[in-house]
C-alpha positions in Angstrom: 30.1 175.4 -76.2 26.9 173.0 -75.8 23.6 174.7 -76.4 20.4 173.2 -75.2 16.9 174.2 -76.1 14.3 172.4 -73.9 10.8 172.5 -75.2 7.8 171.3 -73.1 4.1 171.8 -73.1 3.3 173.7 -69.6 4.9 175.3 -66.8 7.9 174.2 -64.5 8.8 175.7 -61.1 11.7 177.8 -60.5 13.1 175.0 -58.3 12.3 172.4 -61.3 14.2 174.6 -63.9 17.4 174.6 -61.5 17.6 171.1 -61.1 17.0 170.6 -65.2 19.9 173.1 -65.6 22.1 171.1 -63.0 21.5 167.8 -64.4 22.0 168.7 -67.8 25.2 170.6 -67.0 26.6 167.8 -64.9 25.8 165.3 -67.8 27.8 167.4 -70.3 30.8 167.6 -67.7 30.6 163.8 -67.0 30.2 162.4 -70.4 31.7 165.3 -73.0 34.1 167.0 -70.1 32.2 170.3 -71.1 32.7 172.8 -68.3 29.4 173.9 -66.7 30.0 177.4 -67.1 30.2 176.8 -70.9 26.6 174.9 -71.2 23.7 176.9 -72.3 20.1 176.2 -71.7 17.1 177.7 -72.7 13.7 176.5 -71.5 10.8 177.2 -73.6 7.7 176.8 -72.0 4.7 176.3 -74.3 1.2 176.4 -73.8 -0.8 173.2 -74.8 -3.1 175.0 -77.1 0.3 176.2 -79.0 1.4 172.4 -79.5 -0.3 169.5 -81.2 0.5 166.0 -81.8 -1.2 165.1 -85.2 -4.7 167.0 -85.2 -4.9 167.3 -81.6 -3.8 170.1 -79.4 -2.7 169.1 -75.9 -5.0 171.6 -74.3 
């Protein structure tokens, strides 16, 4: 059972999230022979004020 946790700064549309889920599940099916209905994906949308690189926040 693959579990993917995608973290990103900002927001995605529902359509973008659907496409990401489709692409991840298709890739795992093709490359690792994992059934799509066994692939779990969590998308964490993080505010830029809560994510930094070095000393600099994204927002």
